[in-house]
N, C-alpha and C positions, 0 to 999 in steps of 0.2 A: 324338589318341584326340579322335575325334566320338562322342558323349555319343550320336544318337542311331542311332549304330553299334554300339555295344555296347547298349544298351535294347535290339535288335533281336535281337539274339542272346540277348541273356537269354527275351529271346518265344519263341523258339525250342529250348534248351534246357530255360523249362520249361512247354512243348511235350510234349517229347517226357518227360518225366519225367511228362503224364498219358497220352500215351498208353503206356511202359510199364511204367505199373501199374497199365492194366484190361483190358491184355494176361494181363498178370498172372493178376487177379480176375479174370475168367476163366475161365479155365485151372482159377484154384481153383474159380469155377463148377460148370467140369464135372468138374473130377477129384470131384467132394464124389457130385453128383448121381452114376454112372455108376455103372453096373449093379458093376462089377468091384468097387468100394473095399464094395460091401453084407455089413456080420456077418456072418457065417460061426460065429460063436461068440461068448457071451458076451463072450471077452479084447479081442476082435479090438475095436479105436478106429478102424484107418485111416476110415468115413466123418466118428465124432468131429475126425476131428482135419483130414478134413480144410473140415470146418462150418464151423471155426474157422481156418483157413489162409485161408480164401476170405472168411470177416468184418474180417478181416487186413486185404491183398488190397482188400479194398474202404474199411476207413477210408484205405487213403490210395494211394485216388482222391478224395477228399473231403478229406483236405488240397492238396492236388496244384492241385486242382479253386479251393481256400479259398486256395493260394496264389499263383494267377494272375490270381482277383478280388482278394486286397486288389495287388498291386506294378500292374493298371489301375489302382486310382484311387487312388497315387503319383505313380509314373510322371510324372514334368516336365524336356519340356526344356531351360526356363530354370536359367540361371546363377543355381547359387545363390552369397551372399557363404560363408552356415557352415555348417560341418560340420551340415546335417539333412536325416531321410528322405530321398530324392530323386535325391536328388545322389550325380555321380562327384570323386573323392576322390585325389588322386597323395599318396604319404606313403614316406618320409624315412626311412634309416637314415640317423643322421649318422654312426657305425663306421663302418656297412661303406659309404656309400653308394649303397646298393641302395633301388629305389624299385619301389613298392606299389602299385598302385588295386582301389579296391575302388567298387563300387553302396551307399553304407549305403536300403535297401532292407527291407523291415517283415515277409520270413517265410527262406523257404530261404536260413541262417548259414549260408557251406562254399563253396553251391553255386562251382563256381570255370571260367566262360569263356578263349577264348583266339581273338586276336582279333588275326591277324596271329604278330609274335614278341608281347605284348600276350595277360601274365595279369589276368584284373580277378575279385578277387574279391566276390561279397557276403559283406556286411556288417548286419550288427542294430542297434538301438544298444542291444539290449541284454548287447549280447557283452563283455566285460573290452577292449577297445580301444574298441567304433564309443561303453562308452562313454567315453572316452579322451579319443579325441578328435572328439565332439559339442561343436553350438556352435560351434568355433574358426573362424580364419578361416585364409584365404595367405596361411602367413607365417609362424605362429604352428608355435610348439616345446612342444611333449606328454614329460610323462612318463614312461612308461611302465615295471610290473612287468609284466616276463612270466618264468613261470616264475623267482623269487628273482633275476631279475640286474636292473637299468636300465635300458629301454632309449627312448634318445634324436629324437624322432622329431620332424618338417617339417611339416609341410602344406607339398604345395611346388605344386598346382592343385586345383582348389575348381571343376567345371563343373555 
């Protein structure tokens, strides 16, 4: 796994989210000001609802821009010695021998990208799993309580 490929894929995914948010905001704004949205009676609230939707979609655009800026400030191509923000981490589950890749990011936790047959998920240090593996080193074992079930994880790789 090459970290530079993951970072480029993450940038594309974040830019895609921004594009979608802008398109939704533009559409909501057009709906809010369209002549058919004008209230015909005192009980007609279509234009008000459209305005609220446009405002919410504009907030999504701002959040997407903030996430992109946060990633641009924190990503690093250097290999990390510990699990820190900007690290690409491979974690294995000792019971199922499953292995998962996580990019430790500043925002957008849960966003998934696929590189070939490998799935990488953004994990923030504020998440429960992020808190459990924060600061760990290569080969460290982690005890993680997931749905009242203890899982034993191992840090397999840190890039």
